[in-house]
All heavy atoms as TSV, in Angstrom:
chain	resi	resn	atom	element	x	y	z
A	1	MET	N	N	-18.219	17.458	27.753
A	1	MET	CA	C	-16.878	17.780	28.112
A	1	MET	C	C	-15.987	16.530	27.894
A	1	MET	O	O	-16.281	15.451	28.371
A	1	MET	CB	C	-16.824	18.190	29.555
A	1	MET	CG	C	-15.519	18.635	29.994
A	1	MET	SD	S	-15.676	19.299	31.684
A	1	MET	CE	C	-14.030	19.865	31.928
A	2	ALA	N	N	-14.899	16.662	27.135
A	2	ALA	CA	C	-14.011	15.555	26.888
A	2	ALA	C	C	-13.221	15.187	28.075
A	2	ALA	O	O	-12.780	16.052	28.825
A	2	ALA	CB	C	-13.136	15.875	25.688
A	3	LYS	N	N	-13.016	13.884	28.225
A	3	LYS	CA	C	-12.182	13.432	29.365
A	3	LYS	C	C	-10.727	13.698	29.072
A	3	LYS	O	O	-10.290	13.485	28.019
A	3	LYS	CB	C	-12.419	11.931	29.653
A	3	LYS	CG	C	-11.735	11.449	30.852
A	3	LYS	CD	C	-12.229	10.100	31.262
A	3	LYS	CE	C	-11.490	9.643	32.470
A	3	LYS	NZ	N	-11.946	8.333	32.938
A	4	GLU	N	N	-10.029	14.069	30.135
A	4	GLU	CA	C	-8.611	14.323	29.973
A	4	GLU	C	C	-7.789	13.207	30.502
A	4	GLU	O	O	-7.982	12.772	31.649
A	4	GLU	CB	C	-8.266	15.656	30.770
A	4	GLU	CG	C	-7.030	16.368	30.220
A	4	GLU	CD	C	-6.814	17.704	30.926
A	4	GLU	OE1	O	-7.744	18.499	30.831
A	4	GLU	OE2	O	-5.794	17.886	31.520
A	5	TYR	N	N	-6.861	12.700	29.707
A	5	TYR	CA	C	-6.035	11.585	30.126
A	5	TYR	C	C	-4.615	12.057	30.386
A	5	TYR	O	O	-4.095	12.932	29.645
A	5	TYR	CB	C	-5.993	10.489	29.009
A	5	TYR	CG	C	-7.401	9.910	28.756
A	5	TYR	CD1	C	-8.193	10.377	27.759
A	5	TYR	CD2	C	-7.875	8.854	29.542
A	5	TYR	CE1	C	-9.444	9.833	27.527
A	5	TYR	CE2	C	-9.106	8.302	29.313
A	5	TYR	CZ	C	-9.888	8.826	28.363
A	5	TYR	OH	O	-11.129	8.338	28.098
A	6	LYS	N	N	-3.932	11.490	31.372
A	6	LYS	CA	C	-2.590	11.868	31.698
A	6	LYS	C	C	-1.558	10.936	31.144
A	6	LYS	O	O	-0.377	11.051	31.464
A	6	LYS	CB	C	-2.455	11.979	33.176
A	6	LYS	CG	C	-3.350	13.057	33.804
A	6	LYS	CD	C	-3.150	13.197	35.324
A	6	LYS	CE	C	-4.124	14.257	35.809
A	6	LYS	NZ	N	-3.889	14.559	37.221
A	7	CYS	N	N	-2.011	10.093	30.218
A	7	CYS	CA	C	-1.113	9.056	29.677
A	7	CYS	C	C	0.043	9.722	28.904
A	7	CYS	O	O	1.152	9.142	28.851
A	7	CYS	CB	C	-1.886	8.108	28.774
A	7	CYS	SG	S	-3.221	7.230	29.613
A	8	ALA	N	N	-0.128	10.783	28.230
A	8	ALA	CA	C	0.911	11.457	27.467
A	8	ALA	C	C	2.000	11.935	28.360
A	8	ALA	O	O	3.143	11.990	27.908
A	8	ALA	CB	C	0.328	12.649	26.668
A	9	ASP	N	N	1.715	12.251	29.636
A	9	ASP	CA	C	2.707	12.743	30.567
A	9	ASP	C	C	3.057	11.747	31.679
A	9	ASP	O	O	3.653	12.144	32.701
A	9	ASP	CB	C	2.219	14.009	31.248
A	9	ASP	CG	C	1.862	15.095	30.204
A	9	ASP	OD1	O	2.682	15.221	29.254
A	9	ASP	OD2	O	0.877	15.801	30.363
A	10	CYS	N	N	2.671	10.512	31.467
A	10	CYS	CA	C	2.873	9.475	32.499
A	10	CYS	C	C	4.374	9.281	32.808
A	10	CYS	O	O	5.214	9.114	31.872
A	10	CYS	CB	C	2.288	8.187	32.041
A	10	CYS	SG	S	2.546	6.771	33.167
A	11	LYS	N	N	4.745	9.273	34.047
A	11	LYS	CA	C	6.209	9.124	34.421
A	11	LYS	C	C	6.674	7.718	34.130
A	11	LYS	O	O	7.815	7.499	33.691
A	11	LYS	CB	C	6.377	9.381	35.872
A	11	LYS	CG	C	6.175	10.886	36.173
A	11	LYS	CD	C	6.415	11.222	37.645
A	11	LYS	CE	C	6.173	12.641	37.828
A	11	LYS	NZ	N	6.521	13.114	39.112
A	12	LEU	N	N	5.795	6.670	34.205
A	12	LEU	CA	C	6.154	5.332	33.863
A	12	LEU	C	C	6.399	5.229	32.385
A	12	LEU	O	O	7.330	4.466	31.915
A	12	LEU	CB	C	5.160	4.332	34.364
A	12	LEU	CG	C	5.105	4.134	35.883
A	12	LEU	CD1	C	3.957	3.142	36.203
A	12	LEU	CD2	C	6.400	3.620	36.446
A	13	ARG	N	N	5.603	5.898	31.595
A	13	ARG	CA	C	5.738	5.882	30.124
A	13	ARG	C	C	7.093	6.526	29.800
A	13	ARG	O	O	7.821	6.016	28.873
A	13	ARG	CB	C	4.633	6.599	29.449
A	13	ARG	CG	C	4.683	6.605	28.012
A	13	ARG	CD	C	3.516	7.289	27.381
A	13	ARG	NE	N	3.627	7.507	25.978
A	13	ARG	CZ	C	2.811	8.172	25.210
A	13	ARG	NH1	N	1.721	8.758	25.754
A	13	ARG	NH2	N	2.984	8.287	23.975
A	14	ALA	N	N	7.513	7.542	30.465
A	14	ALA	CA	C	8.762	8.205	30.251
A	14	ALA	C	C	9.906	7.225	30.596
A	14	ALA	O	O	10.916	7.204	29.894
A	14	ALA	CB	C	8.862	9.497	31.081
A	15	LYS	N	N	9.708	6.442	31.658
A	15	LYS	CA	C	10.761	5.451	31.996
A	15	LYS	C	C	10.921	4.443	30.870
A	15	LYS	O	O	12.073	4.100	30.571
A	15	LYS	CB	C	10.387	4.719	33.311
A	15	LYS	CG	C	10.289	5.632	34.498
A	15	LYS	CD	C	11.653	5.754	35.094
A	15	LYS	CE	C	11.543	6.445	36.426
A	15	LYS	NZ	N	12.798	6.866	36.968
A	16	TYR	N	N	9.788	4.039	30.305
A	16	TYR	CA	C	9.866	3.108	29.174
A	16	TYR	C	C	10.527	3.708	27.994
A	16	TYR	O	O	11.373	3.072	27.364
A	16	TYR	CB	C	8.413	2.651	28.773
A	16	TYR	CG	C	8.486	1.613	27.620
A	16	TYR	CD1	C	8.601	0.263	27.920
A	16	TYR	CD2	C	8.412	2.024	26.336
A	16	TYR	CE1	C	8.663	-0.714	26.880
A	16	TYR	CE2	C	8.431	1.087	25.318
A	16	TYR	CZ	C	8.581	-0.259	25.559
A	16	TYR	OH	O	8.636	-1.154	24.571
A	17	ASP	N	N	10.202	4.993	27.717
A	17	ASP	CA	C	10.824	5.635	26.553
A	17	ASP	C	C	12.335	5.831	26.730
A	17	ASP	O	O	13.080	5.694	25.769
A	17	ASP	CB	C	10.145	7.038	26.345
A	17	ASP	CG	C	8.755	6.931	25.816
A	17	ASP	OD1	O	8.385	5.864	25.283
A	17	ASP	OD2	O	8.020	7.946	25.912
A	18	ASN	N	N	12.800	6.054	27.953
A	18	ASN	CA	C	14.200	6.210	28.227
A	18	ASN	C	C	14.932	4.822	28.296
A	18	ASN	O	O	16.058	4.768	27.834
A	18	ASN	CB	C	14.430	6.928	29.528
A	18	ASN	CG	C	14.029	8.380	29.454
A	18	ASN	OD1	O	14.096	8.987	28.376
A	18	ASN	ND2	N	13.635	8.889	30.558
A	19	ASP	N	N	14.274	3.839	28.796
A	19	ASP	CA	C	14.949	2.516	28.911
A	19	ASP	C	C	13.836	1.451	28.952
A	19	ASP	O	O	13.408	1.084	30.022
A	19	ASP	CB	C	15.784	2.449	30.181
A	19	ASP	CG	C	16.555	1.134	30.271
A	19	ASP	OD1	O	16.576	0.336	29.340
A	19	ASP	OD2	O	17.151	0.943	31.350
A	20	PRO	N	N	13.512	0.900	27.766
A	20	PRO	CA	C	12.430	-0.079	27.682
A	20	PRO	C	C	12.699	-1.386	28.487
A	20	PRO	O	O	11.777	-2.065	28.896
A	20	PRO	CB	C	12.334	-0.397	26.256
A	20	PRO	CG	C	12.975	0.678	25.535
A	20	PRO	CD	C	13.936	1.282	26.470
A	21	LYS	N	N	13.952	-1.648	28.803
A	21	LYS	CA	C	14.258	-2.852	29.474
A	21	LYS	C	C	14.304	-2.664	31.038
A	21	LYS	O	O	14.517	-3.628	31.756
A	21	LYS	CB	C	15.589	-3.412	29.006
A	21	LYS	CG	C	15.554	-3.884	27.623
A	21	LYS	CD	C	16.800	-4.476	27.123
A	21	LYS	CE	C	16.667	-4.949	25.669
A	21	LYS	NZ	N	17.865	-5.642	25.209
A	22	SER	N	N	14.083	-1.463	31.497
A	22	SER	CA	C	14.089	-1.224	32.969
A	22	SER	C	C	12.853	-1.868	33.542
A	22	SER	O	O	11.864	-2.118	32.896
A	22	SER	CB	C	14.087	0.272	33.238
A	22	SER	OG	O	12.823	0.850	32.917
A	23	LEU	N	N	12.924	-2.105	34.818
A	23	LEU	CA	C	11.852	-2.771	35.515
A	23	LEU	C	C	10.581	-2.003	35.438
A	23	LEU	O	O	9.514	-2.469	35.114
A	23	LEU	CB	C	12.178	-3.022	36.992
A	23	LEU	CG	C	11.157	-3.714	37.845
A	23	LEU	CD1	C	10.826	-5.105	37.268
A	23	LEU	CD2	C	11.563	-3.791	39.272
A	24	LEU	N	N	10.663	-0.614	35.671
A	24	LEU	CA	C	9.465	0.215	35.576
A	24	LEU	C	C	8.995	0.320	34.160
A	24	LEU	O	O	7.726	0.418	33.914
A	24	LEU	CB	C	9.757	1.576	36.194
A	24	LEU	CG	C	9.941	1.556	37.722
A	24	LEU	CD1	C	10.327	2.951	38.211
A	24	LEU	CD2	C	8.701	1.116	38.434
A	25	GLY	N	N	9.911	0.334	33.222
A	25	GLY	CA	C	9.478	0.456	31.802
A	25	GLY	C	C	8.728	-0.792	31.363
A	25	GLY	O	O	7.691	-0.761	30.736
A	26	ARG	N	N	9.216	-1.935	31.795
A	26	ARG	CA	C	8.576	-3.200	31.476
A	26	ARG	C	C	7.255	-3.305	32.196
A	26	ARG	O	O	6.225	-3.792	31.604
A	26	ARG	CB	C	9.416	-4.417	31.790
A	26	ARG	CG	C	10.651	-4.550	30.846
A	26	ARG	CD	C	11.492	-5.735	31.134
A	26	ARG	NE	N	12.173	-5.498	32.442
A	26	ARG	CZ	C	12.478	-6.478	33.304
A	26	ARG	NH1	N	12.192	-7.771	33.059
A	26	ARG	NH2	N	13.140	-6.134	34.455
A	27	PHE	N	N	7.155	-2.795	33.366
A	27	PHE	CA	C	5.897	-2.815	34.145
A	27	PHE	C	C	4.855	-1.920	33.336
A	27	PHE	O	O	3.687	-2.302	33.238
A	27	PHE	CB	C	6.075	-2.235	35.528
A	27	PHE	CG	C	4.788	-2.046	36.272
A	27	PHE	CD1	C	4.121	-3.157	36.860
A	27	PHE	CD2	C	4.187	-0.808	36.378
A	27	PHE	CE1	C	2.895	-2.991	37.480
A	27	PHE	CE2	C	2.970	-0.628	37.002
A	27	PHE	CZ	C	2.339	-1.713	37.596
A	28	TRP	N	N	5.275	-0.765	32.888
A	28	TRP	CA	C	4.367	0.150	32.176
A	28	TRP	C	C	3.857	-0.594	30.968
A	28	TRP	O	O	2.624	-0.563	30.665
A	28	TRP	CB	C	5.027	1.429	31.798
A	28	TRP	CG	C	4.173	2.262	30.890
A	28	TRP	CD1	C	3.177	3.084	31.369
A	28	TRP	CD2	C	4.174	2.362	29.501
A	28	TRP	NE1	N	2.594	3.651	30.258
A	28	TRP	CE2	C	3.161	3.241	29.110
A	28	TRP	CE3	C	4.934	1.742	28.500
A	28	TRP	CZ2	C	2.851	3.524	27.840
A	28	TRP	CZ3	C	4.622	2.072	27.216
A	28	TRP	CH2	C	3.591	2.915	26.853
A	29	HIS	N	N	4.704	-1.233	30.196
A	29	HIS	CA	C	4.317	-1.876	28.860
A	29	HIS	C	C	3.333	-2.998	29.219
A	29	HIS	O	O	2.379	-3.230	28.495
A	29	HIS	CB	C	5.538	-2.361	28.140
A	29	HIS	CG	C	5.224	-2.695	26.749
A	29	HIS	ND1	N	4.898	-3.944	26.330
A	29	HIS	CD2	C	5.272	-1.933	25.663
A	29	HIS	CE1	C	4.674	-3.994	25.059
A	29	HIS	NE2	N	4.901	-2.697	24.580
A	30	TRP	N	N	3.606	-3.772	30.243
A	30	TRP	CA	C	2.631	-4.790	30.656
A	30	TRP	C	C	1.318	-4.238	31.117
A	30	TRP	O	O	0.212	-4.692	30.680
A	30	TRP	CB	C	3.275	-5.618	31.822
A	30	TRP	CG	C	2.368	-6.538	32.473
A	30	TRP	CD1	C	1.964	-7.786	32.035
A	30	TRP	CD2	C	1.723	-6.356	33.736
A	30	TRP	NE1	N	1.110	-8.349	32.932
A	30	TRP	CE2	C	0.937	-7.474	34.016
A	30	TRP	CE3	C	1.692	-5.296	34.640
A	30	TRP	CZ2	C	0.138	-7.618	35.148
A	30	TRP	CZ3	C	0.929	-5.448	35.825
A	30	TRP	CH2	C	0.162	-6.588	36.040
A	31	HIS	N	N	1.347	-3.188	31.862
A	31	HIS	CA	C	0.198	-2.537	32.437
A	31	HIS	C	C	-0.764	-1.998	31.393
A	31	HIS	O	O	-1.996	-2.083	31.538
A	31	HIS	CB	C	0.629	-1.359	33.373
A	31	HIS	CG	C	-0.407	-0.438	33.786
A	31	HIS	ND1	N	-1.321	-0.844	34.803
A	31	HIS	CD2	C	-0.803	0.787	33.378
A	31	HIS	CE1	C	-2.156	0.196	34.996
A	31	HIS	NE2	N	-1.862	1.137	34.102
A	32	ILE	N	N	-0.281	-1.463	30.252
A	32	ILE	CA	C	-1.134	-0.813	29.247
A	32	ILE	C	C	-1.976	-1.880	28.514
A	32	ILE	O	O	-2.897	-1.548	27.850
A	32	ILE	CB	C	-0.424	0.073	28.271
A	32	ILE	CG1	C	0.650	-0.672	27.460
A	32	ILE	CG2	C	0.236	1.249	29.028
A	32	ILE	CD1	C	1.250	0.071	26.319
A	33	GLY	N	N	-1.587	-3.191	28.687
A	33	GLY	CA	C	-2.349	-4.189	28.073
A	33	GLY	C	C	-3.789	-4.315	28.624
A	33	GLY	O	O	-4.686	-4.795	27.914
A	34	PHE	N	N	-4.007	-3.864	29.793
A	34	PHE	CA	C	-5.333	-3.999	30.412
A	34	PHE	C	C	-5.811	-2.710	31.059
A	34	PHE	O	O	-6.922	-2.642	31.560
A	34	PHE	CB	C	-5.353	-5.105	31.450
A	34	PHE	CG	C	-4.400	-4.981	32.547
A	34	PHE	CD1	C	-4.748	-4.195	33.658
A	34	PHE	CD2	C	-3.157	-5.528	32.468
A	34	PHE	CE1	C	-3.846	-4.007	34.745
A	34	PHE	CE2	C	-2.242	-5.381	33.531
A	34	PHE	CZ	C	-2.648	-4.612	34.651
A	35	CYS	N	N	-5.060	-1.648	31.019
A	35	CYS	CA	C	-5.416	-0.381	31.650
A	35	CYS	C	C	-6.618	0.345	30.964
A	35	CYS	O	O	-6.519	0.666	29.808
A	35	CYS	CB	C	-4.203	0.548	31.702
A	35	CYS	SG	S	-4.571	2.154	32.424
A	36	PRO	N	N	-7.694	0.496	31.713
A	36	PRO	CA	C	-8.834	1.195	31.025
A	36	PRO	C	C	-8.535	2.679	30.653
A	36	PRO	O	O	-9.038	3.189	29.717
A	36	PRO	CB	C	-9.969	1.131	32.057
A	36	PRO	CG	C	-9.314	0.739	33.329
A	36	PRO	CD	C	-8.009	0.116	33.022
A	37	GLY	N	N	-7.638	3.310	31.408
A	37	GLY	CA	C	-7.277	4.697	31.094
A	37	GLY	C	C	-6.500	4.741	29.809
A	37	GLY	O	O	-6.742	5.624	28.985
A	38	TRP	N	N	-5.604	3.766	29.574
A	38	TRP	CA	C	-4.793	3.792	28.344
A	38	TRP	C	C	-5.732	3.475	27.175
A	38	TRP	O	O	-5.613	4.133	26.119
A	38	TRP	CB	C	-3.703	2.710	28.419
A	38	TRP	CG	C	-2.926	2.586	27.165
A	38	TRP	CD1	C	-3.062	1.667	26.216
A	38	TRP	CD2	C	-1.857	3.492	26.700
A	38	TRP	NE1	N	-2.160	1.868	25.155
A	38	TRP	CE2	C	-1.403	2.985	25.484
A	38	TRP	CE3	C	-1.295	4.636	27.199
A	38	TRP	CZ2	C	-0.441	3.614	24.718
A	38	TRP	CZ3	C	-0.285	5.230	26.476
A	38	TRP	CH2	C	0.147	4.739	25.261
A	39	LYS	N	N	-6.691	2.587	27.321
A	39	LYS	CA	C	-7.573	2.271	26.265
A	39	LYS	C	C	-8.419	3.460	25.944
A	39	LYS	O	O	-8.693	3.847	24.735
A	39	LYS	CB	C	-8.490	1.113	26.621
A	39	LYS	CG	C	-7.673	-0.208	26.663
A	39	LYS	CD	C	-8.527	-1.372	27.052
A	39	LYS	CE	C	-7.612	-2.642	27.128
A	39	LYS	NZ	N	-8.388	-3.848	27.549
A	40	GLY	N	N	-8.857	4.199	26.922
A	40	GLY	CA	C	-9.622	5.457	26.676
A	40	GLY	C	C	-8.762	6.494	26.033
A	40	GLY	O	O	-9.267	7.196	25.097
A	41	TYR	N	N	-7.548	6.615	26.430
A	41	TYR	CA	C	-6.613	7.591	25.829
A	41	TYR	C	C	-6.389	7.231	24.365
A	41	TYR	O	O	-6.473	8.088	23.514
A	41	TYR	CB	C	-5.260	7.542	26.597
A	41	TYR	CG	C	-4.174	8.299	25.938
A	41	TYR	CD1	C	-4.189	9.694	25.843
A	41	TYR	CD2	C	-3.074	7.649	25.458
A	41	TYR	CE1	C	-3.139	10.389	25.277
A	41	TYR	CE2	C	-1.985	8.288	24.830
A	41	TYR	CZ	C	-2.077	9.679	24.725
A	41	TYR	OH	O	-1.010	10.344	24.188
A	42	MET	N	N	-6.121	5.959	24.090
A	42	MET	CA	C	-5.942	5.608	22.695
A	42	MET	C	C	-7.173	5.850	21.854
A	42	MET	O	O	-7.071	6.240	20.707
A	42	MET	CB	C	-5.547	4.070	22.620
A	42	MET	CG	C	-4.133	3.787	23.132
A	42	MET	SD	S	-2.842	4.421	22.117
A	42	MET	CE	C	-2.863	3.177	20.813
A	43	GLY	N	N	-8.327	5.618	22.391
A	43	GLY	CA	C	-9.568	5.841	21.691
A	43	GLY	C	C	-9.855	7.333	21.438
A	43	GLY	O	O	-10.584	7.606	20.512
A	44	SER	N	N	-9.263	8.191	22.227
A	44	SER	CA	C	-9.470	9.635	22.113
A	44	SER	C	C	-8.525	10.261	21.049
A	44	SER	O	O	-8.730	11.397	20.622
A	44	SER	CB	C	-9.277	10.330	23.395
A	44	SER	OG	O	-7.891	10.362	23.770
A	45	LEU	N	N	-7.556	9.481	20.596
A	45	LEU	CA	C	-6.551	10.025	19.652
A	45	LEU	C	C	-7.063	9.787	18.184
A	45	LEU	O	O	-7.779	8.900	17.876
A	45	LEU	CB	C	-5.205	9.259	19.811
A	45	LEU	CG	C	-4.557	9.456	21.117
A	45	LEU	CD1	C	-3.306	8.540	21.153
A	45	LEU	CD2	C	-4.136	10.875	21.360
A	46	PRO	N	N	-6.605	10.708	17.296
A	46	PRO	CA	C	-6.893	10.495	15.898
A	46	PRO	C	C	-6.193	9.211	15.384
A	46	PRO	O	O	-5.169	8.805	16.016
A	46	PRO	CB	C	-6.256	11.727	15.182
A	46	PRO	CG	C	-5.951	12.716	16.300
A	46	PRO	CD	C	-5.918	11.943	17.570
A	47	GLU	N	N	-6.713	8.627	14.380
A	47	GLU	CA	C	-6.215	7.325	13.907
A	47	GLU	C	C	-4.719	7.393	13.607
A	47	GLU	O	O	-3.979	6.368	13.903
A	47	GLU	CB	C	-7.024	6.889	12.662
A	47	GLU	CG	C	-6.560	5.499	12.125
A	47	GLU	CD	C	-6.708	4.347	13.133
A	47	GLU	OE1	O	-7.699	4.406	13.943
A	47	GLU	OE2	O	-5.900	3.455	13.140
A	48	GLU	N	N	-4.156	8.458	13.045
A	48	GLU	CA	C	-2.771	8.495	12.685
A	48	GLU	C	C	-1.891	8.402	13.967
A	48	GLU	O	O	-0.877	7.720	13.966
A	48	GLU	CB	C	-2.383	9.826	11.935
A	48	GLU	CG	C	-3.119	9.995	10.639
A	48	GLU	CD	C	-4.547	10.599	10.814
A	48	GLU	OE1	O	-4.741	11.427	11.749
A	48	GLU	OE2	O	-5.453	10.258	9.969
A	49	GLU	N	N	-2.305	9.130	14.975
A	49	GLU	CA	C	-1.526	9.098	16.243
A	49	GLU	C	C	-1.597	7.728	16.884
A	49	GLU	O	O	-0.680	7.235	17.415
A	49	GLU	CB	C	-2.020	10.174	17.220
A	49	GLU	CG	C	-1.642	11.533	16.799
A	49	GLU	CD	C	-2.075	12.624	17.847
A	49	GLU	OE1	O	-1.851	12.389	19.069
A	49	GLU	OE2	O	-2.733	13.562	17.409
A	50	ARG	N	N	-2.821	7.182	16.829
A	50	ARG	CA	C	-2.987	5.795	17.433
A	50	ARG	C	C	-2.060	4.826	16.723
A	50	ARG	O	O	-1.395	4.032	17.408
A	50	ARG	CB	C	-4.494	5.449	17.229
A	50	ARG	CG	C	-5.134	4.912	18.428
A	50	ARG	CD	C	-6.618	4.571	18.202
A	50	ARG	NE	N	-7.319	5.751	17.702
A	50	ARG	CZ	C	-8.478	5.693	17.116
A	50	ARG	NH1	N	-9.040	4.581	16.860
A	50	ARG	NH2	N	-9.044	6.801	16.779
A	51	GLU	N	N	-2.041	4.832	15.376
A	51	GLU	CA	C	-1.207	3.940	14.640
A	51	GLU	C	C	0.268	4.134	14.992
A	51	GLU	O	O	1.046	3.223	15.088
A	51	GLU	CB	C	-1.465	4.072	13.172
A	51	GLU	CG	C	-0.835	2.924	12.363
A	51	GLU	CD	C	-1.196	1.567	12.754
A	51	GLU	OE1	O	-2.357	1.308	13.092
A	51	GLU	OE2	O	-0.329	0.678	12.760
A	52	ALA	N	N	0.653	5.415	15.129
A	52	ALA	CA	C	2.053	5.706	15.439
A	52	ALA	C	C	2.402	5.151	16.759
A	52	ALA	O	O	3.489	4.563	16.956
A	52	ALA	CB	C	2.288	7.197	15.437
A	53	LEU	N	N	1.534	5.234	17.792
A	53	LEU	CA	C	1.774	4.656	19.125
A	53	LEU	C	C	1.802	3.134	19.068
A	53	LEU	O	O	2.610	2.504	19.784
A	53	LEU	CB	C	0.776	5.174	20.145
A	53	LEU	CG	C	0.901	6.593	20.549
A	53	LEU	CD1	C	-0.252	6.957	21.510
A	53	LEU	CD2	C	2.253	6.880	21.242
A	54	ARG	N	N	0.941	2.582	18.296
A	54	ARG	CA	C	0.957	1.081	18.140
A	54	ARG	C	C	2.279	0.637	17.609
A	54	ARG	O	O	2.809	-0.351	18.097
A	54	ARG	CB	C	-0.150	0.647	17.189
A	54	ARG	CG	C	-1.515	0.620	17.821
A	54	ARG	CD	C	-2.530	-0.008	16.888
A	54	ARG	NE	N	-3.878	0.288	17.336
A	54	ARG	CZ	C	-4.746	1.015	16.625
A	54	ARG	NH1	N	-4.460	1.466	15.403
A	54	ARG	NH2	N	-5.964	1.230	17.130
A	55	GLN	N	N	2.807	1.299	16.645
A	55	GLN	CA	C	4.094	0.933	16.087
A	55	GLN	C	C	5.216	1.202	17.053
A	55	GLN	O	O	6.105	0.332	17.210
A	55	GLN	CB	C	4.393	1.634	14.751
A	55	GLN	CG	C	3.435	1.201	13.644
A	55	GLN	CD	C	3.689	1.939	12.339
A	55	GLN	OE1	O	4.585	2.745	12.227
A	55	GLN	NE2	N	2.830	1.681	11.365
A	56	LYS	N	N	5.209	2.364	17.721
A	56	LYS	CA	C	6.276	2.690	18.582
A	56	LYS	C	C	6.389	1.742	19.764
A	56	LYS	O	O	7.471	1.364	20.180
A	56	LYS	CB	C	5.992	4.127	19.165
A	56	LYS	CG	C	7.082	4.624	20.120
A	56	LYS	CD	C	6.802	6.058	20.611
A	56	LYS	CE	C	7.832	6.501	21.550
A	56	LYS	NZ	N	7.671	7.871	21.972
A	57	TYR	N	N	5.248	1.309	20.302
A	57	TYR	CA	C	5.231	0.444	21.445
A	57	TYR	C	C	4.886	-1.027	21.139
A	57	TYR	O	O	4.624	-1.814	21.992
A	57	TYR	CB	C	4.191	0.965	22.535
A	57	TYR	CG	C	4.601	2.250	23.056
A	57	TYR	CD1	C	3.779	3.390	22.911
A	57	TYR	CD2	C	5.867	2.602	23.583
A	57	TYR	CE1	C	4.085	4.638	23.426
A	57	TYR	CE2	C	6.263	3.804	24.065
A	57	TYR	CZ	C	5.330	4.818	23.987
A	57	TYR	OH	O	5.750	6.110	24.467
A	58	SER	N	N	4.920	-1.391	19.871
A	58	SER	CA	C	4.695	-2.797	19.392
A	58	SER	C	C	3.383	-3.286	19.963
A	58	SER	O	O	3.364	-4.417	20.577
A	58	SER	CB	C	5.815	-3.694	19.789
A	58	SER	OG	O	6.992	-3.167	19.261
A	59	LEU	N	N	2.293	-2.564	19.833
A	59	LEU	CA	C	0.964	-2.940	20.326
A	59	LEU	C	C	0.111	-3.595	19.237
A	59	LEU	O	O	0.228	-3.246	18.035
A	59	LEU	CB	C	0.212	-1.798	20.876
A	59	LEU	CG	C	0.971	-0.980	21.953
A	59	LEU	CD1	C	0.187	0.268	22.311
A	59	LEU	CD2	C	1.228	-1.885	23.184
A	60	LYS	N	N	-0.759	-4.521	19.635
A	60	LYS	CA	C	-1.741	-5.056	18.678
A	60	LYS	C	C	-2.883	-4.167	18.556
A	60	LYS	O	O	-3.168	-3.300	19.402
A	60	LYS	CB	C	-2.159	-6.443	19.177
A	60	LYS	CG	C	-1.078	-7.460	19.328
A	60	LYS	CD	C	-1.589	-8.682	19.928
A	60	LYS	CE	C	-0.457	-9.644	20.204
A	60	LYS	NZ	N	-0.918	-10.873	20.866
A	61	LYS	N	N	-3.664	-4.299	17.487
A	61	LYS	CA	C	-4.878	-3.478	17.257
A	61	LYS	C	C	-5.940	-3.841	18.156
A	61	LYS	O	O	-6.305	-4.447	18.875
A	61	LYS	CB	C	-5.319	-3.590	15.845
A	61	LYS	CG	C	-4.420	-2.793	14.939
A	61	LYS	CD	C	-5.019	-2.677	13.594
A	61	LYS	CE	C	-4.162	-1.806	12.697
A	61	LYS	NZ	N	-4.690	-1.508	11.475
C-alpha cells in the first residue's frame, strides 16, 4: 500500500504559493529543507513533476 502524503494540499504551501514573502510562506520553504514528509512526497512523484516542483520552489536536487 502506497503512503499518502498531504503535501499537495498543505495550507502552509498554499500560503507560500499566494505570498512567498509572508512569514508562514517563508517558514514553509525553510521547513521543506529537512521535512521527511516532503522528501517522501517528492520521492513518490514522477521525475517530471519532481523537476517542475524543484524549479517552481527553487530547490536543489
